[in-house]
C-alpha positions in Angstrom: -48.4 -33.0 69.3 -49.8 -31.5 66.1 -46.4 -29.9 65.4 -44.6 -33.2 65.7 -47.1 -34.9 63.3 -46.9 -32.1 60.8 -43.0 -32.0 61.0 -42.9 -35.8 60.5 -45.2 -35.7 57.6 -43.2 -33.0 55.9 -39.9 -34.8 56.5 -41.2 -38.1 55.1 -42.9 -36.3 52.2 -39.6 -34.7 51.2 -37.7 -38.0 51.7 -39.9 -40.0 49.4 -40.1 -37.4 46.7 -36.3 -37.0 46.6 -35.9 -40.7 46.3 -37.8 -40.9 42.9 -35.7 -38.1 41.2 -32.9 -38.9 38.8 -29.7 -37.2 39.8 -27.8 -35.4 37.0 -24.1 -35.4 37.4 -21.6 -33.0 35.9 -20.3 -36.0 33.8 -23.7 -36.2 32.1 -23.7 -32.6 31.1 -22.8 -31.7 27.5 -19.9 -29.2 27.7 -17.1 -28.2 25.5 -13.5 -27.7 26.8 -10.9 -25.8 25.0 -7.3 -27.0 25.7 -4.7 -24.7 24.1 -1.2 -26.0 23.1 0.1 -22.7 24.6 -1.5 -19.4 25.7 1.6 -17.1 25.5 4.0 -16.3 22.7 7.2 -14.2 22.8 8.2 -12.9 19.4 11.6 -11.7 20.8 13.1 -8.8 18.9 11.4 -7.8 15.6 12.1 -4.9 13.2 9.6 -2.1 13.0 7.2 -2.7 10.2 7.0 -6.4 10.7 3.6 -8.1 10.7 4.4 -10.6 13.5 2.0 -13.6 13.3 1.4 -16.5 15.6 -1.2 -19.3 15.5 -2.6 -20.6 18.8 -4.0 -24.1 18.3 -6.5 -25.8 20.6 -8.4 -29.1 20.9 -12.0 -29.5 22.1 -11.6 -32.0 24.9 -15.2 -31.8 25.9 -18.2 -33.8 24.9 -20.1 -31.1 23.0 -19.3 -28.9 20.1 -17.3 -25.8 20.9 -18.1 -22.4 19.4 -16.0 -19.3 19.7 -18.5 -16.5 20.3 -16.0 -13.5 20.5 -12.3 -13.0 19.9 -11.0 -9.5 20.7 -7.6 -8.0 20.9 -6.6 -5.5 23.6 -5.6 -3.0 20.9 -6.2 -2.1 17.3 -2.5 -3.0 16.5 -3.4 -6.7 16.8 -5.8 -8.4 14.5 -7.2 -11.8 15.4 -8.5 -14.5 13.0 -10.2 -17.6 14.3 -12.1 -20.8 13.5 -15.7 -19.7 12.9 -17.5 -23.0 12.6 -18.3 -25.3 15.6 -15.5 -27.6 16.7 -16.7 -31.1 17.5 -15.4 -33.1 20.4 -11.8 -34.1 19.6 -11.6 -31.5 16.9 -9.0 -28.8 16.5 -9.4 -25.1 16.0 -7.1 -22.0 15.9 -6.7 -18.4 16.7 -4.2 -16.4 14.7 -2.9 -13.1 16.1 -1.2 -10.6 13.8 0.7 -7.8 15.4 1.4 -4.7 13.3 4.7 -3.2 14.6 4.7 -0.2 12.2 5.3 3.0 14.3 5.4 1.1 17.6 9.1 0.8 18.7 9.8 -0.6 22.1 8.4 -3.4 24.3 4.8 -4.6 23.8 2.4 -7.0 25.6 -1.0 -7.6 24.0 -3.9 -9.8 25.1 -6.5 -11.6 23.0 -9.7 -12.4 24.9 -11.5 -15.5 23.7 -15.1 -16.1 24.7 -16.8 -19.4 24.0 -19.4 -21.9 25.1 -16.6 -23.9 26.9 -16.5 -24.8 30.5 -14.1 -21.8 31.2 -16.2 -19.4 29.2 -13.3 -17.0 28.7 -9.6 -17.7 27.9 -6.8 -15.2 27.5 -3.9 -15.4 25.0 -0.8 -13.2 25.3 1.7 -12.0 22.8 4.8 -10.0 23.6 8.1 -8.8 22.2 10.4 -5.9 21.4 10.2 -3.8 18.3 13.6 -2.5 17.1 13.3 0.9 15.4 13.8 0.6 11.7 17.0 2.4 10.6 16.4 5.6 8.7 17.4 5.5 5.1 19.7 8.3 4.1 18.0 10.8 1.7 19.9 11.9 -1.3 20.8 15.6 -1.3 18.7 17.9 -3.5 20.8 19.5 -6.2 20.1 23.1 -7.1 20.3 24.0 -10.7 
């Protein structure tokens, strides 16, 4: 009998304490949400030595400021530049990827990893293309005197 009384007291105690608590929904949480216009870009065929550049634009569709905490390329041949200040809800930002094709003939696929305080936390951008070998310039013959 004691077990039933104790179990009943615990049940009603939990029931009444849970009724007085406010429920926090995900809609109430302040979170940023990055929505990119596109996450991939194909440069097609470019000539060796070209500094191929693309700007990835995004909008913060969340209800809190977005902040990019880290933007890193998968290789030293790609240099990223990005919006450094907080992006308010509804505001726009960018990430520019610059691919240095000098000395890198052939196909390439590079990734830029974007870390932020957004609901995803991490986004990935991809650039790709083909680098055509730059034609060799003919050297003039050396004349012997």
